[in-house]
C-alpha positions as a Python dict, from the first residue, in 0.01 Angstrom:
ca = {
    (1, 'M'): (0, 0, 0),
    (2, 'T'): (136, 340, -94),
    (3, 'S'): (165, 616, 163),
    (4, 'P'): (-31, 944, 149),
    (5, 'V'): (293, 1121, 49),
    (6, 'H'): (339, 886, -247),
    (7, 'R'): (-18, 942, -359),
    (8, 'Y'): (-18, 1320, -305),
    (9, 'F'): (297, 1375, -512),
    (10, 'D'): (214, 1090, -753),
    (11, 'F'): (551, 920, -726),
    (12, 'A'): (433, 625, -937),
    (13, 'R'): (349, 835, -1243),
    (14, 'H'): (683, 1017, -1222),
    (15, 'E'): (871, 693, -1152),
    (16, 'T'): (1052, 837, -852),
    (17, 'T'): (1107, 763, -483),
    (18, 'V'): (1124, 951, -154),
    (19, 'A'): (1499, 898, -133),
    (20, 'R'): (1557, 1031, -485),
    (21, 'E'): (1333, 1334, -431),
    (22, 'A'): (1498, 1411, -96),
    (23, 'L'): (1845, 1391, -251),
    (24, 'A'): (1727, 1620, -529),
    (25, 'G'): (1603, 1870, -271),
    (26, 'V'): (1940, 1871, -96),
    (27, 'A'): (2118, 1925, -429),
    (28, 'T'): (1898, 2221, -517),
    (29, 'F'): (1936, 2378, -174),
    (30, 'L'): (2313, 2342, -167),
    (31, 'T'): (2349, 2511, -507),
    (32, 'M'): (2130, 2808, -410),
    (33, 'A'): (2201, 2848, -36),
    (34, 'Y'): (2446, 3124, -129),
    (35, 'I'): (2145, 3353, -176),
    (36, 'I'): (2104, 3367, 204),
    (37, 'V'): (2433, 3556, 227),
    (38, 'V'): (2470, 3719, -115),
    (39, 'N'): (2124, 3875, -148),
    (40, 'P'): (2149, 4076, 178),
    (41, 'I'): (2501, 4193, 88),
    (42, 'I'): (2378, 4325, -248),
    (43, 'L'): (2064, 4485, -103),
    (44, 'A'): (2268, 4658, 166),
    (45, 'G'): (2393, 4880, -115),
    (46, 'A'): (2040, 5022, -138),
    (47, 'G'): (2027, 5087, 236),
    (48, 'I'): (1828, 4777, 338),
    (49, 'P'): (1956, 4659, 680),
    (50, 'Q'): (2164, 4351, 613),
    (51, 'D'): (2072, 4144, 920),
    (52, 'A'): (1698, 4185, 866),
    (53, 'S'): (1751, 4116, 495),
    (54, 'V'): (1892, 3772, 578),
    (55, 'T'): (1566, 3678, 748),
    (56, 'A'): (1357, 3833, 469),
    (57, 'T'): (1547, 3633, 208),
    (58, 'I'): (1491, 3308, 394),
    (59, 'V'): (1123, 3380, 460),
    (60, 'A'): (1053, 3461, 94),
    (61, 'A'): (1236, 3146, -20),
    (62, 'T'): (1063, 2925, 236),
    (63, 'V'): (711, 3053, 168),
    (64, 'G'): (749, 3050, -211),
    (65, 'T'): (910, 2706, -229),
    (66, 'L'): (657, 2558, 14),
    (67, 'L'): (370, 2687, -201),
    (68, 'M'): (540, 2542, -509),
    (69, 'A'): (562, 2207, -332),
    (70, 'V'): (210, 2171, -195),
    (71, 'Y'): (8, 2362, -455),
    (72, 'A'): (191, 2338, -788),
    (73, 'K'): (363, 2008, -697),
    (74, 'R'): (666, 2092, -910),
    (75, 'P'): (1037, 2040, -825),
    (76, 'F'): (1116, 2411, -852),
    (77, 'A'): (1262, 2617, -570),
    (78, 'I'): (1184, 2987, -528),
    (79, 'A'): (1400, 3266, -389),
    (80, 'P'): (1486, 3632, -457),
    (81, 'Y'): (1629, 3659, -808),
    (82, 'M'): (1992, 3742, -864),
    (83, 'G'): (2013, 4010, -1131),
    (84, 'E'): (1686, 4171, -1028),
    (85, 'N'): (1833, 4251, -686),
    (86, 'A'): (2133, 4419, -850),
    (87, 'F'): (1900, 4607, -1085),
    (88, 'I'): (1708, 4745, -786),
    (89, 'V'): (2026, 4855, -607),
    (90, 'F'): (2243, 4994, -884),
    (91, 'T'): (1984, 5116, -1133),
    (92, 'V'): (1665, 5199, -944),
    (93, 'V'): (1810, 5327, -616),
    (94, 'K'): (2161, 5451, -698),
    (95, 'G'): (2103, 5539, -1063),
    (96, 'M'): (1745, 5670, -1072),
    (97, 'G'): (1737, 5801, -717),
    (98, 'F'): (1434, 5612, -581),
    (99, 'S'): (1425, 5484, -223),
    (100, 'W'): (1441, 5112, -158),
    (101, 'Q'): (1093, 5140, -7),
    (102, 'T'): (956, 5270, -339),
    (103, 'A'): (1141, 4996, -526),
    (104, 'L'): (972, 4734, -308),
    (105, 'G'): (641, 4909, -377),
    (106, 'A'): (703, 4866, -752),
    (107, 'I'): (768, 4494, -700),
    (108, 'F'): (443, 4464, -504),
    (109, 'I'): (249, 4632, -788),
    (110, 'A'): (407, 4391, -1036),
    (111, 'G'): (303, 4106, -807),
    (112, 'V'): (-58, 4228, -812),
    (113, 'L'): (-48, 4240, -1193),
    (114, 'F'): (103, 3891, -1203),
    (115, 'T'): (-172, 3755, -982),
    (116, 'V'): (-455, 3911, -1182),
    (117, 'L'): (-314, 3799, -1518),
    (118, 'T'): (-253, 3448, -1387),
    (119, 'L'): (-605, 3412, -1246),
    (120, 'L'): (-740, 3531, -1582),
    (121, 'R'): (-519, 3265, -1749),
    (122, 'V'): (-349, 3531, -1961),
    (123, 'R'): (-1, 3428, -1851),
    (124, 'G'): (-67, 3065, -1943),
    (125, 'W'): (-202, 3173, -2282),
    (126, 'L'): (111, 3374, -2348),
    (127, 'A'): (345, 3098, -2227),
    (128, 'N'): (183, 2835, -2447),
    (129, 'A'): (220, 3059, -2754),
    (130, 'I'): (601, 3071, -2728),
    (131, 'P'): (752, 2890, -3030),
    (132, 'A'): (916, 2554, -2970),
    (133, 'S'): (1253, 2685, -3088),
    (134, 'L'): (1253, 2953, -2817),
    (135, 'K'): (1144, 2702, -2553),
    (136, 'H'): (1442, 2484, -2638),
    (137, 'S'): (1672, 2786, -2635),
    (138, 'F'): (1553, 2883, -2286),
    (139, 'S'): (1691, 2559, -2144),
    (140, 'V'): (2024, 2591, -2326),
    (141, 'G'): (2058, 2960, -2238),
    (142, 'I'): (1992, 2889, -1870),
    (143, 'G'): (2249, 2609, -1884),
    (144, 'L'): (2521, 2837, -2022),
    (145, 'F'): (2419, 3113, -1778),
    (146, 'I'): (2461, 2871, -1487),
    (147, 'T'): (2793, 2756, -1633),
    (148, 'F'): (2925, 3111, -1655),
    (149, 'I'): (2826, 3177, -1294),
    (150, 'G'): (2994, 2854, -1188),
    (151, 'L'): (3316, 2924, -1379),
    (152, 'N'): (3334, 3266, -1217),
    (153, 'E'): (3262, 3132, -868),
    (154, 'T'): (3529, 2864, -899),
    (155, 'G'): (3782, 3121, -1019),
    (156, 'I'): (3845, 2930, -1343),
    (157, 'V'): (3717, 3234, -1531),
    (158, 'A'): (3796, 3583, -1402),
    (159, 'L'): (3712, 3940, -1496),
    (160, 'G'): (3944, 4070, -1766),
    (161, 'V'): (4026, 4413, -1899),
    (162, 'P'): (3855, 4650, -2149),
    (163, 'G'): (3854, 4476, -2485),
    (164, 'A'): (3877, 4134, -2319),
    (165, 'P'): (3613, 4136, -2045),
    (166, 'V'): (3678, 3781, -1925),
    (167, 'A'): (4002, 3587, -1886),
    (168, 'L'): (4142, 3263, -1755),
    (169, 'G'): (4172, 3261, -1378),
    (170, 'N'): (4483, 3177, -1180),
    (171, 'L'): (4505, 2799, -1211),
    (172, 'A'): (4786, 2794, -955),
    (173, 'D'): (4549, 2927, -688),
    (174, 'A'): (4461, 2665, -426),
    (175, 'K'): (4091, 2755, -440),
    (176, 'V'): (4080, 2705, -817),
    (177, 'L'): (4269, 2376, -795),
    (178, 'T'): (4027, 2257, -528),
    (179, 'A'): (3733, 2343, -752),
    (180, 'I'): (3890, 2166, -1051),
    (181, 'A'): (3940, 1855, -838),
    (182, 'G'): (3577, 1874, -731),
    (183, 'F'): (3462, 1909, -1093),
    (184, 'V'): (3669, 1608, -1203),
    (185, 'L'): (3507, 1402, -925),
    (186, 'T'): (3161, 1524, -1024),
    (187, 'A'): (3225, 1449, -1392),
    (188, 'V'): (3339, 1094, -1314),
    (189, 'L'): (3034, 1031, -1095),
    (190, 'L'): (2802, 1168, -1365),
    (191, 'A'): (2971, 954, -1629),
    (192, 'R'): (2918, 651, -1405),
    (193, 'R'): (2552, 761, -1357),
    (194, 'V'): (2588, 775, -978),
    (195, 'H'): (2286, 929, -803),
    (196, 'G'): (2394, 1218, -585),
    (197, 'A'): (2687, 1316, -807),
    (198, 'L'): (2623, 1688, -771),
    (199, 'V'): (2575, 1670, -395),
    (200, 'A'): (2889, 1461, -357),
    (201, 'G'): (3084, 1710, -569),
    (202, 'I'): (2969, 2008, -363),
    (203, 'L'): (3031, 1847, -24),
    (204, 'T'): (3367, 1696, -122),
    (205, 'T'): (3488, 2029, -259),
    (206, 'A'): (3369, 2206, 56),
    (207, 'V'): (3543, 1964, 294),
    (208, 'L'): (3862, 1971, 87),
    (209, 'S'): (3848, 2351, 95),
    (210, 'F'): (3820, 2348, 474),
    (211, 'I'): (4114, 2109, 503),
    (212, 'V'): (4352, 2301, 275),
    (213, 'G'): (4250, 2633, 426),
    (214, 'V'): (4092, 2807, 127),
    (215, 'A'): (3759, 2834, 314),
    (216, 'P'): (3700, 2878, 688),
    (217, 'W'): (3543, 2601, 893),
    (218, 'P'): (3197, 2683, 1031),
    (219, 'T'): (3236, 2891, 1346),
    (220, 'A'): (2898, 2795, 1491),
    (221, 'L'): (2613, 2551, 1437),
    (222, 'V'): (2313, 2748, 1555),
    (223, 'S'): (2216, 3115, 1561),
    (224, 'A'): (1897, 3309, 1629),
    (225, 'P'): (1739, 3467, 1318),
    (226, 'P'): (1770, 3848, 1301),
    (227, 'S'): (1450, 4046, 1349),
    (228, 'L'): (1244, 4154, 1047),
    (229, 'A'): (1119, 4463, 1231),
    (230, 'P'): (1336, 4724, 1047),
    (231, 'I'): (1203, 4631, 701),
    (232, 'V'): (877, 4436, 724),
    (233, 'G'): (589, 4637, 579),
    (234, 'A'): (820, 4926, 484),
    (235, 'L'): (734, 4919, 112),
    (236, 'D'): (602, 5243, -40),
    (237, 'V'): (326, 5150, -286),
    (238, 'R'): (201, 5508, -318),
    (239, 'G'): (545, 5629, -423),
    (240, 'A'): (562, 5355, -686),
    (241, 'L'): (230, 5466, -838),
    (242, 'T'): (375, 5795, -963),
    (243, 'L'): (449, 5873, -1327),
    (244, 'E'): (820, 5900, -1247),
    (245, 'A'): (824, 5543, -1112),
    (246, 'L'): (631, 5394, -1406),
    (247, 'P'): (946, 5278, -1592),
    (248, 'V'): (1056, 5091, -1281),
    (249, 'V'): (723, 4908, -1257),
    (250, 'V'): (732, 4823, -1628),
    (251, 'I'): (1088, 4689, -1617),
    (252, 'V'): (1032, 4487, -1299),
    (253, 'F'): (710, 4345, -1442),
    (254, 'V'): (847, 4244, -1782),
    (255, 'M'): (1180, 4115, -1650),
    (256, 'A'): (1017, 3896, -1385),
    (257, 'F'): (738, 3792, -1624),
    (258, 'V'): (984, 3669, -1886),
    (259, 'D'): (1225, 3523, -1628),
    (260, 'T'): (948, 3311, -1480),
    (261, 'I'): (810, 3181, -1810),
    (262, 'G'): (1155, 3106, -1947),
    (263, 'T'): (1282, 2943, -1629),
    (264, 'L'): (972, 2726, -1583),
    (265, 'I'): (981, 2607, -1943),
    (266, 'G'): (1358, 2561, -1948),
    (267, 'L'): (1360, 2357, -1626),
    (268, 'S'): (1053, 2159, -1731),
    (269, 'S'): (1222, 2072, -2059),
    (270, 'R'): (1522, 1934, -1867),
    (271, 'A'): (1290, 1739, -1635),
    (272, 'G'): (1081, 1593, -1917),
    (273, 'L'): (765, 1759, -1784),
    (274, 'L'): (658, 1923, -2112),
    (275, 'D'): (381, 1766, -2320),
    (276, 'A'): (396, 1673, -2689),
    (277, 'D'): (334, 2038, -2787),
    (278, 'G'): (624, 2160, -2574),
    (279, 'S'): (392, 2314, -2314),
    (280, 'L'): (394, 2267, -1937),
    (281, 'P'): (60, 2120, -1826),
    (282, 'E'): (-120, 2332, -1565),
    (283, 'I'): (144, 2602, -1600),
    (284, 'E'): (-94, 2844, -1426),
    (285, 'K'): (-22, 2672, -1092),
    (286, 'P'): (353, 2743, -1071),
    (287, 'M'): (286, 3085, -1222),
    (288, 'L'): (31, 3165, -952),
    (289, 'V'): (285, 3063, -688),
    (290, 'D'): (534, 3298, -851),
    (291, 'A'): (275, 3576, -847),
    (292, 'V'): (184, 3527, -481),
    (293, 'V'): (547, 3521, -366),
    (294, 'N'): (594, 3860, -531),
    (295, 'L'): (324, 3991, -300),
    (296, 'V'): (498, 3836, 2),
    (297, 'A'): (861, 3922, -80),
    (298, 'P'): (832, 4304, -86),
    (299, 'V'): (614, 4299, 227),
    (300, 'V'): (878, 4112, 427),
    (301, 'G'): (1147, 4338, 279),
    (302, 'T'): (1316, 4171, -16),
    (303, 'T'): (1314, 4190, -394),
    (304, 'T'): (1156, 4008, -689),
    (305, 'S'): (1140, 3634, -630),
    (306, 'G'): (1062, 3338, -853),
    (307, 'A'): (1160, 2995, -980),
    (308, 'Y'): (1536, 2948, -948),
    (309, 'V'): (1755, 2818, -1230),
    (310, 'E'): (1953, 2626, -967),
    (311, 'S'): (1650, 2396, -941),
    (312, 'A'): (1819, 2224, -1235),
    (313, 'A'): (2055, 2065, -979),
    (314, 'G'): (1768, 1879, -816),
    (315, 'I'): (1619, 1789, -1152),
    (316, 'A'): (1954, 1645, -1259),
    (317, 'E'): (1945, 1427, -947),
    (318, 'G'): (1603, 1292, -1047),
    (319, 'G'): (1366, 1535, -875),
    (320, 'R'): (1032, 1537, -1056),
    (321, 'T'): (766, 1625, -799),
    (322, 'G'): (678, 1881, -535),
    (323, 'F'): (845, 1665, -272),
    (324, 'T'): (1180, 1795, -398),
    (325, 'A'): (1059, 2151, -339),
    (326, 'L'): (924, 2048, 3),
    (327, 'V'): (1272, 1937, 108),
    (328, 'V'): (1421, 2265, -18),
    (329, 'A'): (1160, 2464, 176),
    (330, 'A'): (1236, 2267, 494),
    (331, 'L'): (1609, 2332, 454),
    (332, 'F'): (1548, 2704, 403),
    (333, 'A'): (1332, 2708, 717),
    (334, 'L'): (1610, 2533, 910),
    (335, 'S'): (1858, 2788, 781),
    (336, 'L'): (1683, 3049, 995),
    (337, 'F'): (1859, 2882, 1286),
    (338, 'L'): (2143, 2690, 1117),
    (339, 'A'): (2270, 2966, 890),
    (340, 'P'): (2634, 2951, 1013),
    (341, 'L'): (2654, 2582, 924),
    (342, 'L'): (2454, 2575, 602),
    (343, 'T'): (2615, 2884, 454),
    (344, 'A'): (2969, 2766, 532),
    (345, 'V'): (2978, 2587, 197),
    (346, 'P'): (3204, 2814, -13),
    (347, 'L'): (3083, 2956, -344),
    (348, 'H'): (3350, 2775, -544),
    (349, 'A'): (3210, 2443, -417),
    (350, 'T'): (2861, 2522, -549),
    (351, 'G'): (3028, 2657, -863),
    (352, 'V'): (3153, 2306, -934),
    (353, 'A'): (2794, 2180, -954),
    (354, 'M'): (2688, 2474, -1170),
    (355, 'V'): (2952, 2400, -1432),
    (356, 'A'): (2839, 2038, -1440),
    (357, 'L'): (2477, 2150, -1471),
    (358, 'G'): (2561, 2341, -1786),
    (359, 'V'): (2660, 2014, -1949),
    (360, 'L'): (2332, 1851, -1848),
    (361, 'M'): (2119, 2132, -1989),
    (362, 'L'): (2268, 2142, -2339),
    (363, 'R'): (2062, 1857, -2485),
    (364, 'P'): (1770, 2069, -2619),
    (365, 'V'): (2008, 2243, -2861),
    (366, 'T'): (1974, 1933, -3080),
    (367, 'Q'): (1601, 2013, -3119),
    (368, 'L'): (1666, 2348, -3289),
    (369, 'D'): (1589, 2377, -3659),
    (370, 'F'): (1926, 2472, -3807),
    (371, 'D'): (1773, 2492, -4157),
    (372, 'D'): (1529, 2772, -4072),
    (373, 'P'): (1703, 3101, -3986),
    (374, 'T'): (1375, 3258, -3869),
    (375, 'E'): (1368, 2997, -3591),
    (376, 'L'): (1741, 2959, -3535),
    (377, 'I'): (1841, 3327, -3509),
    (378, 'P'): (1594, 3422, -3231),
    (379, 'A'): (1695, 3106, -3043),
    (380, 'F'): (2061, 3199, -3084),
    (381, 'L'): (1992, 3550, -2951),
    (382, 'V'): (1834, 3400, -2640),
    (383, 'I'): (2126, 3165, -2577),
    (384, 'A'): (2392, 3429, -2643),
    (385, 'L'): (2236, 3726, -2464),
    (386, 'V'): (2128, 3531, -2155),
    (387, 'S'): (2496, 3451, -2102),
    (388, 'F'): (2667, 3763, -2233),
    (389, 'T'): (2440, 4019, -2065),
    (390, 'Y'): (2442, 3815, -1742),
    (391, 'N'): (2064, 3852, -1739),
    (392, 'V'): (1812, 3578, -1814),
    (393, 'G'): (1527, 3824, -1874),
    (394, 'V'): (1718, 4035, -2128),
    (395, 'G'): (1812, 3737, -2345),
    (396, 'M'): (1466, 3585, -2342),
    (397, 'T'): (1301, 3919, -2414),
    (398, 'A'): (1528, 3969, -2715),
    (399, 'G'): (1422, 3632, -2854),
    (400, 'L'): (1053, 3703, -2801),
    (401, 'L'): (1089, 4027, -2998),
    (402, 'A'): (1314, 3893, -3274),
    (403, 'H'): (1100, 3590, -3362),
    (404, 'P'): (786, 3768, -3492),
    (405, 'V'): (992, 4050, -3648),
    (406, 'L'): (1191, 3803, -3857),
    (407, 'K'): (873, 3622, -3959),
    (408, 'V'): (720, 3949, -4080),
    (409, 'L'): (1029, 4063, -4267),
    (410, 'T'): (1059, 3728, -4447),
    (411, 'G'): (693, 3718, -4555),
    (412, 'R'): (584, 3453, -4305),
    (413, 'V'): (359, 3663, -4085),
    (414, 'R'): (90, 3393, -4080),
    (415, 'E'): (319, 3179, -3865),
    (416, 'V'): (299, 3433, -3582),
    (417, 'R'): (32, 3365, -3320),
    (418, 'A'): (-170, 3647, -3165),
    (419, 'A'): (-18, 3595, -2821),
    (420, 'Q'): (330, 3638, -2969),
    (421, 'W'): (245, 3994, -3066),
    (422, 'V'): (153, 4064, -2703),
    (423, 'L'): (487, 3922, -2589),
    (424, 'A'): (670, 4120, -2858),
    (425, 'A'): (496, 4440, -2748),
    (426, 'M'): (599, 4374, -2387),
    (427, 'A'): (956, 4311, -2501),
    (428, 'A'): (962, 4633, -2704),
    (429, 'G'): (825, 4826, -2405),
    (430, 'F'): (1095, 4674, -2186),
    (431, 'F'): (1376, 4786, -2416),
    (432, 'A'): (1212, 5128, -2466),
    (433, 'V'): (1208, 5221, -2098),
    (434, 'Y'): (1517, 5034, -1980),
    (435, 'P'): (1759, 5283, -1817),
    (436, 'Y'): (2070, 5217, -2024),
    (437, 'R'): (2401, 5327, -1878),
}
């Protein structure tokens, strides 16, 4: 007789087990736990108190991922987006002069719009209209984006100089050598099809880093979570409803909108969750979770949140149901009290897994139609710009705009669906109001 957990998450249909799903949850958490430390550090640049921001980050991730687990039943974790947090700090606050409270108000307004459009099934209609070529490119682009992050975190790739923006890192550095050793181990385990290869790679790299002294051992096991009092409920919705703040609302809305659609489809493609038409069944459920968390996140004091590309780590370990997300949510909740231990894993250790993930997410590139430039070029723009602009939303938006434009200019306008024009208009609006430096 199957247990209620097996029946609720439908393990039989997904051909999975509790052990596999739990391992997948651990893999996802370990690859994204850095957000607990990194997000508050970035947001401190906007004046958001760092200690309170740690708690806000964890609360947003826990609530969003728990909803994804029990309502949408998908193996996707949720947390504040990297990229969007930097946009809020460096562009909205420091560049445009808005307060962080107004920025959070803009995110809340976007969350309201997300919720309304999702309940009206508009977001699902738009997502299902995305051409198959772009859906495949989303997965590949995310894979290369994750790879680039991982190569940078391991130190294998470093910032370069004007004219050569990236360069080979110092391969004589002990941290880099440790990461390379961890990647070799991970690659061997993947080649041998060992379950838990990514987790083993992360943990082995971390322990080796502690031993050789390139990362400090955890200084404590338990700590009390900082109070949310300085930032909870501090958002300024009225300030975000002004004409001056309209570009901020538009950019936040479109960037998060496209990020979510692209990430959900890209991850679902890797997990084999798409149907024969390349669509994610009941996509409105994970989208509604994404919408709701963007009502919660700015209220507790953090930025735009949504499905995390690092969920690919759990998917690579076999995670296929909401039980994977349930494990991630539980680990985030524990991190409220075990932050010193859980965040001791150095970034270069998680970078090892991210580089390996890039390999695992390349497969959909074989599904692209290399004989049709009107399909191939937009897909290429997605893959290239997601990586080279260091922004998932920018790359995907470029592809959504380029696809119908190319169809029109080559006399194939009848191949463009009505919903694609809506997406193209949103993309054009995004690029029109984006505050270029």
